Backbone as a printed PyTorch tensor [residue, N CA C, xyz], in Angstrom:
tensor([[[ -2.4730,  -7.1970, -10.8790],
         [ -3.3570,  -6.5030, -11.7830],
         [ -4.7080,  -6.2220, -11.1390]],

        [[ -5.1790,  -7.1630, -10.3270],
         [ -6.4780,  -6.9930,  -9.6950],
         [ -6.4580,  -5.7920,  -8.7580]],

        [[ -5.3360,  -5.5820,  -8.0510],
         [ -5.2540,  -4.4520,  -7.1340],
         [ -5.3030,  -3.1340,  -7.8910]],

        [[ -4.7870,  -3.1250,  -9.1320],
         [ -4.8510,  -1.9090,  -9.9270],
         [ -6.2990,  -1.5710, -10.2540]],

        [[ -7.0940,  -2.5630, -10.5960],
         [ -8.4870,  -2.2840, -10.9250],
         [ -9.2590,  -1.8440,  -9.6920]],

        [[ -8.9370,  -2.4170,  -8.5480],
         [ -9.5770,  -1.9890,  -7.3000],
         [ -9.1820,  -0.5530,  -6.9980]],

        [[ -7.8840,  -0.2520,  -7.1620],
         [ -7.4130,   1.1090,  -6.9130],
         [ -8.0670,   2.0800,  -7.8890]],

        [[ -8.1700,   1.6730,  -9.1560],
         [ -8.8230,   2.5330, -10.1430],
         [-10.2750,   2.7870,  -9.7710]],

        [[-10.9570,   1.7480,  -9.3290],
         [-12.3600,   1.8920,  -8.9410],
         [-12.4970,   2.8350,  -7.7520]],

        [[-11.6050,   2.6850,  -6.7660],
         [-11.6430,   3.5800,  -5.6090],
         [-11.3840,   5.0140,  -6.0390]],

        [[-10.4000,   5.1940,  -6.9470],
         [-10.0770,   6.5290,  -7.4210],
         [-11.2770,   7.1330,  -8.1400]],

        [[-11.9020,   6.3490,  -9.0150],
         [-13.0460,   6.8570,  -9.7640],
         [-14.1970,   7.2240,  -8.8410]],

        [[-14.4500,   6.3940,  -7.8150],
         [-15.5500,   6.7060,  -6.9040],
         [-15.2320,   7.9500,  -6.0870]],

        [[-13.9650,   8.1070,  -5.7000],
         [-13.5680,   9.3020,  -4.9510],
         [-13.6410,  10.5220,  -5.8580]],

        [[-13.2280,  10.3380,  -7.0990],
         [-13.2290,  11.4300,  -8.0600],
         [-14.6460,  11.9600,  -8.2720]],

        [[-15.6210,  11.0670,  -8.2960],
         [-17.0060,  11.4710,  -8.5090],
         [-17.5320,  12.3030,  -7.3440]],

        [[-17.0010,  12.0720,  -6.1430],
         [-17.4870,  12.7730,  -4.9610],
         [-16.9130,  14.1850,  -4.8470]],

        [[-15.7660,  14.4230,  -5.5030],
         [-15.1290,  15.7300,  -5.3880],
         [-15.9390,  16.7660,  -6.1670]],

        [[-16.0400,  17.9910,  -5.6270],
         [-16.7940,  19.0310,  -6.3250],
         [-16.0940,  19.4370,  -7.6170]],

        [[-16.8610,  19.8390,  -8.5840],
         [-16.3160,  20.2560,  -9.8660],
         [-16.1640,  21.7720,  -9.8580]],

        [[-14.9510,  22.2400,  -9.5800],
         [-14.7100,  23.6770,  -9.4860],
         [-14.7050,  24.3570, -10.8470]],

        [[-14.6270,  23.5810, -11.9200],
         [-14.6310,  24.2100, -13.2360],
         [-15.9720,  24.8680, -13.5350]],

        [[-16.9990,  24.5070, -12.7890],
         [-18.2960,  25.1450, -12.9800],
         [-18.2320,  26.6310, -12.6510]],

        [[-17.3290,  26.9980, -11.7550],
         [-17.2380,  28.3900, -11.3280],
         [-16.2250,  29.1760, -12.1440]],

        [[-15.4430,  28.4640, -12.9440],
         [-14.5380,  29.0940, -13.8870],
         [-13.4840,  29.9960, -13.2840]],

        [[-13.2970,  31.1580, -13.9060],
         [-12.1900,  32.0470, -13.5520],
         [-12.2060,  32.5180, -12.1040]],

        [[-13.3810,  32.6840, -11.5140],
         [-13.4300,  33.1740, -10.1390],
         [-12.7210,  32.2200,  -9.1870]],

        [[-13.0090,  30.9170,  -9.3160],
         [-12.3740,  29.9270,  -8.4410],
         [-10.8720,  29.9110,  -8.6750]],

        [[-10.4560,  29.9900,  -9.9450],
         [ -9.0160,  30.0190, -10.2360],
         [ -8.3740,  31.2430,  -9.5920]],

        [[ -9.0450,  32.3810,  -9.6930],
         [ -8.5100,  33.6020,  -9.1030],
         [ -8.3690,  33.4560,  -7.5890]],

        [[ -9.4220,  32.9580,  -6.9390],
         [ -9.3910,  32.7730,  -5.4820],
         [ -8.3010,  31.7780,  -5.1050]],

        [[ -8.1940,  30.6900,  -5.8690],
         [ -7.1550,  29.6930,  -5.5890],
         [ -5.7750,  30.3450,  -5.6010]],

        [[ -5.4790,  31.0820,  -6.6380],
         [ -4.1510,  31.6740,  -6.7510],
         [ -3.9160,  32.7800,  -5.7320]],

        [[ -4.9790,  33.3970,  -5.2550],
         [ -4.8200,  34.4270,  -4.2260],
         [ -4.4350,  33.8030,  -2.8890]],

        [[ -4.9240,  32.5980,  -2.6250],
         [ -4.6840,  31.9800,  -1.3240],
         [ -3.6560,  30.8570,  -1.3530]],

        [[ -3.2220,  30.4400,  -2.5090],
         [ -2.2300,  29.3640,  -2.6150],
         [ -0.8400,  29.9790,  -2.4840]],

        [[ -0.1580,  29.6840,  -1.3690],
         [  1.1540,  30.2880,  -1.1290],
         [  2.1590,  29.8800,  -2.1960]],

        [[  2.0370,  28.6660,  -2.7140],
         [  2.9600,  28.2020,  -3.7530],
         [  2.8080,  29.0550,  -5.0120]],

        [[  1.5690,  29.3220,  -5.3900],
         [  1.3120,  30.1200,  -6.5900],
         [  1.7220,  31.5760,  -6.3800]],

        [[  1.4340,  32.1040,  -5.1990],
         [  1.8270,  33.4860,  -4.9160],
         [  3.3340,  33.6170,  -4.8950]],

        [[  4.0270,  32.5780,  -4.3770],
         [  5.4900,  32.6110,  -4.3150],
         [  6.1090,  32.6800,  -5.6990]],

        [[  5.4980,  32.0090,  -6.6500],
         [  6.0060,  32.0490,  -8.0240],
         [  5.6610,  33.3740,  -8.6840]],

        [[  4.5890,  33.9550,  -8.2390],
         [  4.1400,  35.2080,  -8.8270],
         [  3.4620,  34.9780, -10.1610]],

        [[  2.6710,  35.9240, -10.5680],
         [  1.9420,  35.7890, -11.8200],
         [  2.4570,  36.7640, -12.8680]],

        [[  3.5620,  37.4750, -12.5660],
         [  4.0970,  38.4510, -13.5060],
         [  4.5870,  37.7370, -14.7640]],

        [[  4.2020,  38.2310, -15.9080],
         [  4.6570,  37.6710, -17.1730],
         [  3.9100,  36.4160, -17.5920]],

        [[  3.0450,  35.9240, -16.7520],
         [  2.2800,  34.7170, -17.0800],
         [  0.8010,  35.0450, -16.9840]],

        [[  0.0580,  34.4690, -17.8760],
         [ -1.3880,  34.6260, -17.7400],
         [ -1.8580,  33.7060, -16.6300]],

        [[ -3.0270,  33.9590, -16.1410],
         [ -3.5920,  33.1390, -15.0730],
         [ -3.7180,  31.6880, -15.5290]],

        [[ -4.1230,  31.4790, -16.7680],
         [ -4.2850,  30.1180, -17.2950],
         [ -2.9460,  29.3980, -17.3690]],

        [[ -1.8920,  30.0930, -17.8090],
         [ -0.5640,  29.4700, -17.8850],
         [ -0.0620,  29.1020, -16.5000]],

        [[ -0.2820,  30.0030, -15.5550],
         [  0.1410,  29.7380, -14.1860],
         [ -0.6150,  28.5520, -13.6090]],

        [[ -1.9150,  28.5200, -13.8820],
         [ -2.7270,  27.4020, -13.3960],
         [ -2.2490,  26.0980, -14.0190]],

        [[ -1.9500,  26.1100, -15.3090],
         [ -1.4660,  24.9100, -15.9920],
         [ -0.1570,  24.4360, -15.3640]],

        [[  0.7640,  25.3520, -15.1230],
         [  2.0440,  24.9980, -14.4950],
         [  1.8240,  24.4080, -13.1100]],

        [[  0.9260,  25.0200, -12.3790],
         [  0.6260,  24.5330, -11.0290],
         [  0.1310,  23.0950, -11.0810]],

        [[ -0.8030,  22.8030, -11.9700],
         [ -1.3740,  21.4570, -12.0400],
         [ -0.3960,  20.4520, -12.6340]],

        [[  0.4730,  20.8940, -13.5370],
         [  1.5150,  19.9960, -14.0500],
         [  2.4820,  19.6090, -12.9330]],

        [[  2.8310,  20.6060, -12.1150],
         [  3.7130,  20.3290, -10.9800],
         [  3.0130,  19.4160,  -9.9740]],

        [[  1.7520,  19.6720,  -9.7310],
         [  0.9740,  18.8310,  -8.8060],
         [  0.8860,  17.3960,  -9.3330]],

        [[  0.6620,  17.2570, -10.6340],
         [  0.5920,  15.9290, -11.2490],
         [  1.9230,  15.1930, -11.1110]],

        [[  3.0310,  15.8960, -11.3440],
         [  4.3510,  15.2740, -11.2130],
         [  4.5940,  14.8230,  -9.7770]],

        [[  4.1900,  15.6530,  -8.8230],
         [  4.3420,  15.2940,  -7.4090],
         [  3.5170,  14.0560,  -7.0770]],

        [[  2.2900,  14.0190,  -7.5600],
         [  1.4230,  12.8620,  -7.3050],
         [  1.9650,  11.6000,  -7.9680]],

        [[  2.4990,  11.7300,  -9.1790],
         [  3.0860,  10.5680,  -9.8560],
         [  4.2730,  10.0320,  -9.0650]],

        [[  5.0860,  10.9270,  -8.5350],
         [  6.2330,  10.5060,  -7.7200],
         [  5.7540,   9.8120,  -6.4450]],

        [[  4.7190,  10.3540,  -5.8370],
         [  4.1450,   9.7290,  -4.6400],
         [  3.6050,   8.3410,  -4.9650]],

        [[  2.9390,   8.2160,  -6.1010],
         [  2.4080,   6.9130,  -6.5200],
         [  3.5370,   5.9120,  -6.7060]],

        [[  4.6210,   6.3290,  -7.3620],
         [  5.7700,   5.4300,  -7.5550],
         [  6.3260,   4.9640,  -6.2160]],

        [[  6.4690,   5.9010,  -5.2860],
         [  6.9980,   5.5510,  -3.9620],
         [  6.0640,   4.5770,  -3.2450]],

        [[  4.7730,   4.8340,  -3.3150],
         [  3.8040,   3.9390,  -2.6740],
         [  3.7980,   2.5620,  -3.3250]],

        [[  3.9910,   2.5100,  -4.6430],
         [  4.0680,   1.2160,  -5.3250],
         [  5.2960,   0.4390,  -4.8630]],

        [[  6.4250,   1.1440,  -4.6870],
         [  7.6360,   0.4870,  -4.1820],
         [  7.3920,  -0.0610,  -2.7790]],

        [[  6.7650,   0.7500,  -1.9370],
         [  6.4710,   0.3040,  -0.5750],
         [  5.5180,  -0.8900,  -0.5850]],

        [[  4.5280,  -0.8590,  -1.4690],
         [  3.5900,  -1.9750,  -1.5820],
         [  4.3220,  -3.2430,  -2.0000]],

        [[  5.2110,  -3.1200,  -2.9780],
         [  5.9910,  -4.2800,  -3.4200],
         [  6.8290,  -4.8430,  -2.2780]],

        [[  7.4460,  -3.9580,  -1.4880],
         [  8.2400,  -4.4180,  -0.3440],
         [  7.3690,  -5.1490,   0.6660]],

        [[  6.1800,  -4.6190,   0.9210],
         [  5.2710,  -5.2710,   1.8720],
         [  4.8270,  -6.6400,   1.3510]],

        [[  4.5950,  -6.7300,   0.0500],
         [  4.2010,  -8.0100,  -0.5430],
         [  5.3330,  -9.0210,  -0.3980]],

        [[  6.5720,  -8.5710,  -0.6380],
         [  7.7280,  -9.4620,  -0.4740],
         [  7.8650,  -9.9110,   0.9770]],

        [[  7.7130,  -8.9750,   1.9050],
         [  7.8060,  -9.3260,   3.3260],
         [  6.7140, -10.3210,   3.7080]],

        [[  5.5140, -10.0990,   3.1970],
         [  4.4040, -10.9980,   3.4930],
         [  4.7020, -12.4060,   2.9820]],

        [[  5.2420, -12.5010,   1.7640],
         [  5.5840, -13.8120,   1.2020],
         [  6.6620, -14.4900,   2.0390]],

        [[  7.6570, -13.7240,   2.4760],
         [  8.7240, -14.2750,   3.3140],
         [  8.1610, -14.7780,   4.6330]],

        [[  7.2750, -14.0000,   5.2290],
         [  6.6650, -14.4120,   6.4970],
         [  5.7830, -15.6450,   6.3220]],

        [[  5.0670, -15.7170,   5.2120],
         [  4.2410, -16.9030,   4.9500],
         [  5.1130, -18.1480,   4.8170]],

        [[  6.2660, -18.0100,   4.1500],
         [  7.1950, -19.1410,   4.0350],
         [  7.7160, -19.5510,   5.4070]],

        [[  8.0480, -18.5620,   6.2320],
         [  8.5410, -18.8610,   7.5820],
         [  7.4620, -19.5710,   8.3990]],

        [[  6.2200, -19.1300,   8.2600],
         [  5.1070, -19.7650,   8.9820],
         [  4.9480, -21.2140,   8.5370]],

        [[  5.0150, -21.4580,   7.2210],
         [  4.9080, -22.8340,   6.7100],
         [  6.0160, -23.7120,   7.2840]],

        [[  7.2340, -23.1720,   7.2950],
         [  8.3690, -23.9380,   7.8110],
         [  8.1810, -24.2450,   9.2970]],

        [[  7.7490, -23.2550,  10.0550],
         [  7.5300, -23.4670,  11.4910],
         [  6.4030, -24.4720,  11.7380]],

        [[  5.3640, -24.4340,  10.9330],
         [  4.2760, -25.4140,  11.0800],
         [  4.7750, -26.8260,  10.7780]],

        [[  5.6020, -26.9400,   9.7400],
         [  6.1740, -28.2530,   9.4150],
         [  7.0460, -28.7690,  10.5590]],

        [[  7.8680, -27.8690,  11.1160],
         [  8.7140, -28.2620,  12.2480],
         [  7.8540, -28.6720,  13.4420]],

        [[  6.7970, -27.9170,  13.6860],
         [  5.8940, -28.2280,  14.7960],
         [  5.2370, -29.5950,  14.5880]],

        [[  4.7690, -29.8410,  13.3690],
         [  4.1710, -31.1490,  13.0610],
         [  5.1740, -32.2740,  13.2830]],

        [[  6.4120, -32.0340,  12.8730],
         [  7.4610, -33.0410,  13.0610],
         [  7.6900, -33.3160,  14.5470]],

        [[  7.7330, -32.2490,  15.3540],
         [  7.9250, -32.4170,  16.8040],
         [  6.7410, -33.1590,  17.4290]],

        [[  5.5480, -32.8570,  16.9870],
         [  4.3550, -33.5400,  17.5050],
         [  4.4180, -35.0280,  17.1640]],

        [[  4.8460, -35.3350,  15.9380],
         [  4.9940, -36.7390,  15.5310],
         [  6.0270, -37.4550,  16.4050]],

        [[  7.1740, -36.8050,  16.6010],
         [  8.2290, -37.4020,  17.4310],
         [  7.7310, -37.6150,  18.8550]],

        [[  6.9930, -36.6380,  19.3780],
         [  6.4510, -36.7490,  20.7320],
         [  5.4970, -37.9420,  20.8290]],

        [[  4.6460, -38.1180,  19.8220],
         [  3.7080, -39.2450,  19.8160],
         [  4.4580, -40.5750,  19.7600]],

        [[  5.5200, -40.6380,  18.9670],
         [  6.3270, -41.8630,  18.8720],
         [  6.9680, -42.1810,  20.2160]],

        [[  7.5070, -41.1620,  20.8650],
         [  8.1570, -41.3630,  22.1690],
         [  7.1300, -41.7990,  23.2100]],

        [[  5.9430, -41.1780,  23.2010],
         [  4.8920, -41.5660,  24.1520],
         [  4.4640, -43.0170,  23.9260]],

        [[  4.3290, -43.4290,  22.6720],
         [  3.9980, -44.8340,  22.3720],
         [  5.0880, -45.7740,  22.8770]],

        [[  6.3280, -45.3830,  22.6790],
         [  7.4520, -46.2040,  23.1320],
         [  7.4230, -46.3560,  24.6540]],

        [[  7.1470, -45.2410,  25.3410],
         [  7.0860, -45.2800,  26.8100],
         [  5.9440, -46.1910,  27.2570]],

        [[  4.7830, -46.1010,  26.6140],
         [  3.6470, -46.9690,  26.9610],
         [  4.0020, -48.4400,  26.7490]],

        [[  4.6530, -48.7400,  25.6440],
         [  5.0430, -50.1210,  25.3620],
         [  6.0390, -50.6370,  26.3970]],

        [[  6.9520, -49.7520,  26.7890],
         [  7.9430, -50.1540,  27.7940],
         [  7.2590, -50.4320,  29.1310]],

        [[  6.2930, -49.5930,  29.4950],
         [  5.5900, -49.7870,  30.7620],
         [  4.7640, -51.0760,  30.7250]],

        [[  4.1440, -51.3470,  29.6060],
         [  3.3290, -52.5560,  29.4800],
         [  4.2000, -53.8170,  29.4320]],

        [[  5.3110, -53.7320,  28.7580],
         [  6.1870, -54.8900,  28.6160],
         [  7.1250, -55.0710,  29.7830]],

        [[  7.2700, -54.0910,  30.6020],
         [  8.1290, -54.1780,  31.7620],
         [  9.6040, -54.0010,  31.4590]],

        [[  9.9510, -53.6810,  30.2400],
         [ 11.3690, -53.4720,  29.9420],
         [ 11.5430, -52.0870,  29.3330]],

        [[ 12.7300, -51.5530,  29.4740],
         [ 12.9950, -50.2090,  28.9670],
         [ 13.3980, -50.2180,  27.4990]],

        [[ 13.9900, -51.3250,  27.0430],
         [ 14.4080, -51.3750,  25.6400],
         [ 14.0120, -52.6900,  25.0340]]])
């Protein structure tokens, strides 16, 4: 949940930085549709400029929502991988600690054998 609020905050801050093209009204929409190959490909015959613009933004919104879903899936996979790797690291550290303990025990045994003059 915390990552959602961070993402929302980043989105809002980015959103504030973007220029507001609605200030220019119909002229900007006209220029957009003149140079947008996707809009020109659909053509404006039978549709008003506003309807075409609405369709364009609905399609853009659907594309962005799909991208968000895909990115959320990828994020979830990365989180799962991270958790798996953290578990593996913990296990390896435990094994390492165990080996260090065994090594210390063996070194103590060797010292005792050298001091006592016997091997067992």
